[in-house]
C-alpha positions in Angstrom: 0.0 0.0 0.0 1.3 3.5 -0.9 0.2 5.0 2.4 1.6 2.2 4.6 3.0 3.7 7.9 6.7 3.5 8.5 7.5 1.4 11.7 10.7 2.3 13.4 12.3 -0.1 15.9 13.4 1.4 19.2 15.7 0.1 22.0 13.7 2.0 24.6 11.0 4.6 25.1 9.8 6.7 28.0 6.1 7.8 28.1 4.6 10.2 30.7 0.8 10.5 31.2 -0.3 13.7 33.0 -3.6 15.3 33.9 -5.9 16.2 36.7 -6.1 13.9 39.8 -9.5 12.7 38.5 -8.3 12.1 34.9 -7.2 8.5 35.5 -3.5 9.0 34.6 -2.4 6.3 37.1 -4.8 3.8 35.5 -3.7 4.6 31.9 0.0 4.3 33.0 -0.6 1.0 34.8 -2.4 -0.5 31.8 0.3 0.6 29.4 3.0 -0.8 31.7 1.1 -4.1 32.0 0.6 -4.4 28.2 4.4 -3.8 27.8 5.4 -6.4 30.4 3.1 -9.1 28.9 5.0 -8.8 25.5 8.3 -9.4 27.3 9.6 -5.8 27.5 11.4 -4.8 30.7 9.7 -1.9 32.5 10.2 0.6 35.3 7.5 3.0 36.4 7.2 6.1 38.5 3.8 7.3 39.7 4.1 11.0 40.6 0.9 12.2 42.3 -0.1 15.3 44.4 -0.6 15.2 48.2 -4.0 17.0 47.8 -6.8 14.4 47.9 -8.6 16.4 45.1 -7.2 19.8 44.3 -9.5 22.2 42.3 -10.0 20.9 38.8 -7.5 22.3 36.3 -5.2 23.8 39.0 -1.4 23.6 39.0 -1.3 21.7 42.4 -3.7 19.0 41.2 -1.6 17.5 38.4 -1.0 13.8 38.6 1.7 12.0 36.5 2.7 8.5 35.6 6.0 7.8 33.9 7.0 4.5 32.4 10.2 3.4 30.8 9.9 0.5 28.4 13.0 -1.3 27.1 14.0 -4.0 24.7 16.8 -4.9 27.1 17.1 -4.4 30.8 15.6 -1.2 32.3 16.8 0.1 35.7 15.1 3.5 36.0 11.8 5.2 34.9 14.0 7.5 32.7 15.3 11.0 33.4 12.9 12.6 30.8 10.2 11.3 28.5 9.9 10.8 24.7 6.1 11.1 24.7 4.2 13.4 27.1 0.4 13.2 27.3 -1.1 16.3 28.8 -4.8 16.3 29.4 -5.1 20.1 30.3 -3.0 23.3 30.4 -1.9 22.8 34.0 -0.5 19.4 33.1 1.4 21.0 30.2 2.8 23.8 32.3 4.0 21.6 35.2 5.2 18.6 33.2 6.8 20.0 30.0 10.1 20.1 32.0 10.1 16.3 32.0 9.9 16.0 28.2 13.0 15.7 26.0 13.5 18.6 23.6 13.0 16.3 20.6 10.0 14.6 22.3 6.3 14.5 21.3 3.5 16.2 23.3 -0.1 15.0 22.9 -2.8 17.3 24.2 -6.5 17.2 24.6 -7.2 20.4 22.6 -10.8 20.5 24.0 -9.4 21.2 27.4 -7.4 24.3 26.3 -10.2 26.9 26.4 -9.8 30.4 27.8 -11.1 29.3 31.3 -8.7 26.3 31.4 -5.8 28.5 30.5 -6.8 31.0 33.2 -6.9 28.2 35.9 -3.4 27.2 34.9 -2.3 30.9 35.2 -1.4 31.4 31.6 -1.5 35.1 30.6 -1.9 34.6 26.8 -4.1 32.6 24.5 -1.1 30.5 23.2 0.3 28.3 26.0 2.9 26.7 23.6 4.4 30.0 22.7 4.3 31.2 26.3 6.3 28.1 27.4 8.6 28.4 24.3 7.8 24.8 23.4 10.1 23.3 20.8 8.7 19.8 20.9 6.4 18.4 18.2 2.8 18.9 19.5 -0.1 16.6 18.5 -3.4 18.4 19.3 -6.2 15.9 19.5 -9.9 16.8 20.4 -10.0 14.0 23.0 -13.1 15.1 25.0 -15.3 15.7 22.0 -14.2 12.4 20.4 -15.2 10.6 23.7 -18.6 12.3 23.6 -19.1 11.2 19.9 -17.9 7.7 20.7 -20.3 7.1 23.6 -23.3 9.2 22.5 -25.5 6.1 22.3 -24.1 4.4 25.4 -26.8 5.7 27.8 -24.0 7.1 30.1 -24.3 10.6 31.5 -21.8 13.3 30.3 -19.6 13.0 33.5 -19.2 9.3 33.0 -18.4 9.7 29.3 -15.7 12.2 30.0 -14.2 9.9 32.7 -13.3 7.6 29.8 -11.0 10.1 28.0 -7.9 8.7 29.6 -8.6 5.5 27.6 -8.7 7.5 24.4 -5.2 8.8 25.2 -4.1 5.3 26.1 -5.4 3.9 22.8 -3.5 6.6 20.8 -0.3 5.8 22.7 -0.9 2.0 22.1 -1.2 2.8 18.4 2.0 4.8 18.4 3.9 1.9 19.8 2.1 -0.9 18.0 0.7 -2.4 21.2 -2.0 -5.1 21.0 -5.2 -3.9 22.9 -6.3 -7.5 24.0 -4.3 -7.3 27.3 -5.7 -3.8 28.0 -9.2 -4.9 27.3 -8.8 -7.9 29.7 -7.5 -5.5 32.5 -10.5 -3.2 32.0 -13.0 -6.1 32.2 -11.4 -7.3 35.4 -11.2 -3.8 37.0 -14.9 -3.0 36.2 -16.2 -6.6 36.7 -19.1 -5.3 38.7 -19.9 -2.5 36.2 -19.7 -4.2 32.8 -21.3 -1.2 31.0 -18.4 1.0 32.3 -15.9 -1.6 31.2 -17.3 -1.8 27.7 -17.5 2.1 27.4 -13.8 2.3 28.3 -12.9 -0.5 25.8 -14.8 1.3 23.0 -13.0 4.6 23.7 -9.7 2.7 23.9 -10.2 1.2 20.5 -11.4 4.6 19.1 -8.2 6.2 20.3 -6.2 3.5 18.6 -8.2 3.9 15.4 -7.9 7.7 15.5 -4.2 7.3 15.3 -4.3 4.8 12.5 -7.0 6.7 10.4 -5.5 10.2 10.7 -1.9 9.1 10.5 -1.4 11.2 13.6 2.3 10.6 13.4 4.6 10.2 10.4 5.8 6.8 11.8 4.9 4.4 14.6 7.4 2.5 16.7 8.0 -1.0 18.1 10.2 -2.2 21.0 11.1 -5.8 20.4 11.9 -7.7 23.6 15.7 -8.5 23.9 15.9 -8.7 27.7 17.7 -11.9 28.7 14.8 -13.2 30.7 14.8 -16.6 32.4 11.8 -18.8 31.6 8.8 -18.5 33.9 5.6 -16.6 34.5 6.0 -12.8 34.7 3.7 -10.1 36.0 3.9 -6.4 36.5 4.2 -5.7 40.3 4.7 -2.7 42.5 6.8 -2.6 45.6 4.0 -2.5 48.2 2.3 -5.6 46.6 5.7 -7.4 46.4 6.3 -6.6 50.1 2.9 -8.1 51.0 3.6 -11.3 49.0 7.1 -11.6 50.7 5.5 -11.4 54.2 2.9 -14.0 53.2 5.6 -16.3 51.7 7.7 -16.1 54.9 4.7 -16.9 57.1 4.0 -19.9 54.9 7.6 -21.1 55.0 7.8 -20.7 58.8 4.4 -22.4 59.3 3.1 -19.4 61.2 0.0 -17.2 61.0 0.7 -13.7 59.6 -0.6 -10.9 61.7 -0.6 -7.2 60.6 -1.5 -4.5 63.0 -1.5 -1.2 61.1 -2.9 2.3 60.7 -3.4 3.9 57.2 -0.6 6.3 56.1 0.6 7.4 52.7 2.5 5.6 51.0 2.3 2.4 53.1 -1.5 1.8 53.2 -1.5 -0.4 50.1 0.2 -3.2 52.1 -2.7 -3.2 54.5 -5.2 -3.2 51.6 -3.3 -6.1 49.9 -2.9 -8.3 53.0 -6.6 -7.8 53.9 -7.5 -9.7 50.7 -5.7 -12.9 51.8 -7.8 -14.2 54.7 -8.0 -17.5 52.8 -4.2 -17.8 53.5 -4.7 -17.3 57.2 -3.6 -13.7 57.2 -5.1 -11.6 59.9 -5.2 -7.8 59.4 -6.4 -5.3 61.9 -6.7 -1.6 61.1 -6.2 -0.1 64.6 -7.3 3.2 66.0 -3.8 4.7 65.8 -0.1 4.0 65.0 0.7 3.1 68.6 -2.1 0.5 68.8 -1.1 -0.9 65.5 2.4 -1.7 66.8 1.3 -2.7 70.3 -1.2 -5.3 68.8 1.6 -6.6 66.6 3.9 -7.0 69.7 1.1 -8.9 71.4 0.7 -11.2 68.3 4.5 -11.8 68.4 4.3 -12.8 72.1 1.4 -15.1 71.2 3.6 -16.9 68.6 2.6 -15.3 65.2 4.7 -13.7 62.5 3.9 -10.1 63.5 4.2 -7.1 61.2 3.3 -3.4 61.5 3.5 -1.1 58.4 3.9 2.7 58.3 6.0 5.6 57.1 8.4 7.9 59.0 5.8 9.9 61.1 4.3 6.6 62.2 7.6 5.2 63.2 8.0 8.2 65.6 4.8 7.1 67.3 5.6 3.3 67.3 9.2 3.8 68.7 8.2 3.1 72.4 6.4 -0.1 71.4 9.3 -1.2 69.1 11.5 -0.8 72.2 9.2 -3.2 74.1 10.0 -5.8 71.3 13.7 -5.0 71.8 13.8 -5.6 75.5 11.3 -8.5 75.3 13.3 -10.0 72.5 10.3 -10.7 70.3 10.2 -11.2 66.5 8.5 -8.2 64.9 8.8 -6.7 61.4 8.4 -2.9 61.1 7.9 -1.8 57.5 8.8 1.9 56.9 7.8 3.1 53.4 9.8 6.3 53.6 8.4 9.6 52.4 9.4 13.3 52.4 9.8 14.8 55.9 10.1 16.1 58.5 6.7 16.2 60.1 3.9 15.7 57.5 6.5 16.9 55.0 5.7 15.8 51.4 3.5 12.7 51.9 3.4 11.5 48.3 7.1 12.1 47.6 10.1 9.8 48.1 13.2 10.2 50.3 15.8 8.1 52.2 15.7 10.4 55.2 14.6 7.8 57.9 17.8 5.8 58.0 19.2 7.2 61.3 15.7 7.0 62.7 15.6 3.3 61.9 19.1 2.7 63.4 18.9 4.9 66.5 15.5 6.5 66.9 14.6 5.0 70.2 15.5 5.5 73.9 18.2 3.5 75.5 20.6 1.1 73.8 18.1 -0.5 71.4 19.9 -2.3 68.6 17.7 -3.3 65.7 18.5 -5.0 62.4 17.8 -2.8 59.4 17.3 -4.0 55.8 16.6 -1.8 52.7 14.8 -2.9 49.6 16.5 -1.9 46.3 13.7 -2.1 43.7 10.0 -2.9 43.4 10.6 -6.6 42.7 13.3 -6.8 45.4 10.7 -5.8 48.0 9.6 -9.5 48.0 13.0 -10.8 48.9 13.7 -8.0 51.4 10.4 -8.7 53.2 11.1 -12.4 53.2 14.6 -11.9 54.7 13.3 -9.4 57.3 10.9 -12.0 58.5 13.6 -14.7 58.5 16.0 -12.6 60.6 13.2 -11.5 63.0 12.0 -15.1 63.6 15.4 -16.8 63.8 17.1 -14.1 65.9 14.1 -13.1 68.1 14.4 -9.4 67.4 12.3 -6.6 65.8 13.6 -5.8 62.3 13.1 -2.6 60.4 12.5 -3.0 56.6 13.0 0.3 54.8 11.4 0.8 51.4 10.4 4.2 50.0 7.6 5.8 48.0 9.6 5.4 44.7 10.0 1.6 45.0 6.6 1.1 46.8 4.5 2.8 44.1 6.8 2.0 41.1 6.5 -1.2 39.3 8.6 -3.6 37.2 8.3 -7.0 35.5 8.6 -9.7 38.1 9.1 -13.4 37.7 6.9 -15.4 40.0 9.3 -17.1 42.5 9.6 -20.7 43.4 9.3 -20.9 47.2 11.2 -24.2 47.3 14.3 -22.2 46.3 14.0 -19.8 49.3 15.9 -20.7 52.5 14.0 -22.4 55.4 12.8 -20.3 58.4 13.4 -22.1 61.7 12.4 -20.1 64.8 14.4 -21.1 68.0 11.6 -22.9 69.8 12.1 -24.4 73.3 12.4 -28.2 73.3 10.6 -30.5 75.8 13.9 -31.5 77.5 14.3 -27.8 78.6 11.1 -27.9 80.8 12.0 -27.2 84.4 15.4 -25.6 83.7 14.3 -23.0 81.1 14.2 -19.3 81.9 13.0 -16.6 79.5 16.5 -15.3 78.6 18.3 -18.6 78.3 20.3 -18.3 75.1 21.7 -20.4 72.3 25.5 -20.0 72.9 26.3 -19.9 69.2 23.8 -17.2 68.1 23.1 -15.4 71.4 19.4 -15.8 70.7 16.9 -16.6 73.5 14.7 -19.6 73.1 11.0 -19.0 72.2 8.4 -20.5 74.4 5.0 -19.7 72.8 2.5 -19.0 75.6 0.4 -22.0 76.3 3.3 -24.5 75.9 3.0 -26.8 79.0 5.8 -26.4 81.5 7.0 -23.0 80.0 4.8 -20.5 81.8 6.8 -17.2 81.9 6.5 -13.4 82.0 8.4 -10.8 79.9 7.9 -7.0 79.7 9.4 -3.6 79.5 11.3 -3.6 82.8 14.9 -5.0 82.7 15.0 -8.6 83.7 17.6 -10.9 85.2 19.5 -12.8 82.6 19.5 -15.8 85.0 16.0 -16.0 86.4 13.8 -13.7 84.2 12.6 -11.8 87.2 12.7 -8.0 87.3 16.2 -6.7 88.1 17.7 -3.3 88.8 21.2 -4.8 89.5 23.9 -2.6 87.7 26.0 -5.6 86.6 23.0 -7.4 85.2 21.8 -4.4 83.2 25.2 -3.9 81.7 25.4 -7.6 80.8 21.8 -7.6 79.2 22.6 -4.5 77.1 25.7 -6.1 75.8 23.9 -9.4 75.1 21.2 -7.7 73.1 23.8 -5.9 71.1 26.0 -9.0 70.5 22.9 -10.9 69.3 22.3 -8.3 66.5 26.0 -8.1 65.6 26.1 -11.9 65.2 23.5 -11.7 62.5 26.4 -10.7 60.2 27.3 -14.4 60.2 24.0 -15.2 58.6 23.7 -12.7 55.8 25.5 -12.6 52.4 28.8 -10.7 52.0 28.6 -7.4 50.2 29.1 -7.6 46.4 30.7 -5.1 44.1 29.6 -4.6 40.5 31.8 -3.1 37.8 35.6 -2.8 37.7 37.7 -4.7 40.3 40.4 -2.0 40.1 38.0 1.0 39.9 39.3 4.6 40.4 35.9 5.4 42.0 33.6 3.3 44.1 30.0 4.4 44.1 28.2 3.4 47.3 24.4 3.5 47.6 21.7 1.8 49.6 18.0 1.0 49.1 15.8 2.4 46.3 18.5 4.3 44.4 19.9 1.1 43.0 18.6 1.5 39.4 19.8 5.1 39.0 23.3 4.3 40.4 23.6 1.1 38.4 22.7 3.0 35.2 25.2 5.8 35.9 27.9 3.2 36.5 27.1 1.2 33.3 27.1 4.4 31.2 30.5 5.6 32.7 32.1 2.2 32.1 30.9 2.2 28.5 32.8 5.6 28.2 35.9 3.9 29.4 35.8 5.3 33.0 36.9 2.8 35.7 34.0 2.8 38.2 32.3 0.2 40.5 29.1 0.1 42.6 28.6 -1.4 46.1 24.9 -1.2 46.8 23.8 -2.1 50.3 20.7 -4.0 51.3 21.8 -5.1 54.7 22.6 -2.0 56.8 22.6 -3.2 60.4 24.6 -5.3 60.8 26.7 -4.4 57.8 28.0 -7.5 55.8 31.2 -8.9 57.4 33.4 -7.9 54.5 32.3 -4.2 54.3 35.4 -2.7 55.9 37.9 -4.7 53.9 36.0 -4.0 50.7 35.7 -0.3 51.1 39.3 0.2 52.1 40.5 -1.2 48.8 39.3 1.9 46.8 41.1 5.2 46.6 38.0 7.3 46.1 34.5 6.5 47.5 31.3 8.5 46.9 28.2 7.7 48.9 25.1 8.8 47.0 21.8 9.1 48.9 18.5 11.0 49.1 19.3 12.7 52.4 22.1 14.9 53.7 24.5 12.1 54.3 23.1 9.6 56.8 24.6 6.4 55.4 27.9 8.2 54.8 28.0 9.3 58.5 27.1 5.8 59.6 30.0 4.3 57.5 32.4 6.9 59.0 31.3 5.9 62.5 31.7 2.2 61.8 35.0 2.6 59.9 37.0 5.6 61.2 39.5 7.1 58.9 37.6 6.1 55.7 37.8 8.9 53.1 34.3 9.3 51.8 32.8 11.9 49.4 29.1 12.6 49.2 26.4 13.2 46.6 23.2 14.3 48.3 19.8 15.5 47.1 16.5 15.8 49.0 14.0 16.8 46.3 11.3 14.2 46.8 12.0 13.1 43.2 14.2 10.2 42.0 17.8 10.9 41.1 18.5 12.2 37.5 21.1 9.8 36.0 22.6 12.5 33.9 23.4 14.6 37.1 24.9 11.5 38.8 27.2 10.9 35.8 28.4 14.6 35.8 29.0 14.6 39.5 30.9 11.3 39.5 33.0 12.3 36.5 34.0 15.5 38.3 35.1 13.4 41.3 37.2 11.2 39.0 38.9 14.1 37.4 39.8 15.8 40.8 
């Protein structure tokens, strides 16, 4: 055919959907990422939404965005800037254009660019593109009126019809990247299973958006991203960090043969874990939404005492409130997992934005000498493994454990291979044995691990009491003896230190003889990995040590770090991990790269900063 479209093959593409909070940008982005994951592309997503529950329509503070990076090979970040920017109104254009590459494509809903809309977004002229000096290609599409035309015979009211316009935009993007709509249609039918007429209206608009692109040749060429990611065989799904954390907790309970109990209180961005676990009563999961953060943690401590795998989930402000009860688990030596999905602080801060500013709180934010293991998840899919290991350490070492994730990995998603639980290590809590009856006391310890034996209440012959007052290590009775207190403080610390014998050694990626070692921890892994890979391709000698186990640090940490001439610790705070490493390894020469913007790192900025350090 003479008018056949040109199809260009791409290695990767970044798409950003943006519009009002009520425009369904998160749903459009989620569906596009799922469709991409099902054809074998690697993906990484970044939902960027406002803290206002529902800001005034069309206002600058109410803009919600969803960015997705789709790759033929492995993808580590949601991308610094996008190739295609969908803007459903002038406010979205104004606030999001900075995220679009200069050679990118901007798709607008031209029906939403009237004089009133421009006024709400504080434009002073009738031409927003000129006012913002936009150089990108702009595709102006009358999305709202096309939706009305598409659904005029559907029997839906005007408001319901306009709520489908996100699907028109999605259909157009699916056409642009030669995506099959079957998977998207299936997701819509599942999402609106109880409202089939809404599902079918969305599906019709989705197809009309696709056909609009095809019939008007909206772009001179379309694109395809063939999958080249070296994926191992198995079943894959698109998963976000909070859901992966939930599944990791369930898997650990299953492996340990225990009931999973979650005592929680809703808080952005951790609430989804409560929502997800509440769906799994059939797996014996018990969830309680308590009256406040303190009760959430206290009920979990009670569940731990009663012999369950106990978890409490929150964010930084909630940890402040839980700290007293966490300390009860420290002195009582009870297994408890505290999940902190970090967000912008201090105080209420920026509830929907991501930071790594709760590290010192996790390590030291309690009264007294209160050692607690700390683990940090490095990606949305890694949240499963991190949650599993947090549970294993808590149960086998009879201690509360803090699991740090953050809003970026909790809300972001990636393609995840469903794991085989048989390949995961066993979880064996240190239960009392019948031969201990009569001679056992609550703080009798395993000499090798320093861990006290666990007598679940109700076990005959093992009646006991524990609590918040210091106890005698010999008898378990309340004790104010100075020597005993000193001994118990040291025993609790030694128990946590010995966990280093049970965790993997720290690995280094990149050049063995690197001139610069990049050090990171937690959710910045993708950006630091990408920066390192790019620099090595340029011939620069760099390596990356990315930490997941923070307290205790892996046994080889000191030897490993002392091998490198230059070390830079990059983190989204003012230097908390860098300070911790200096304290643990005095004399270590460490440089820092710090940003606290509530946004993910920009890989380009990392590369520039690290190159400058190399050249010093």
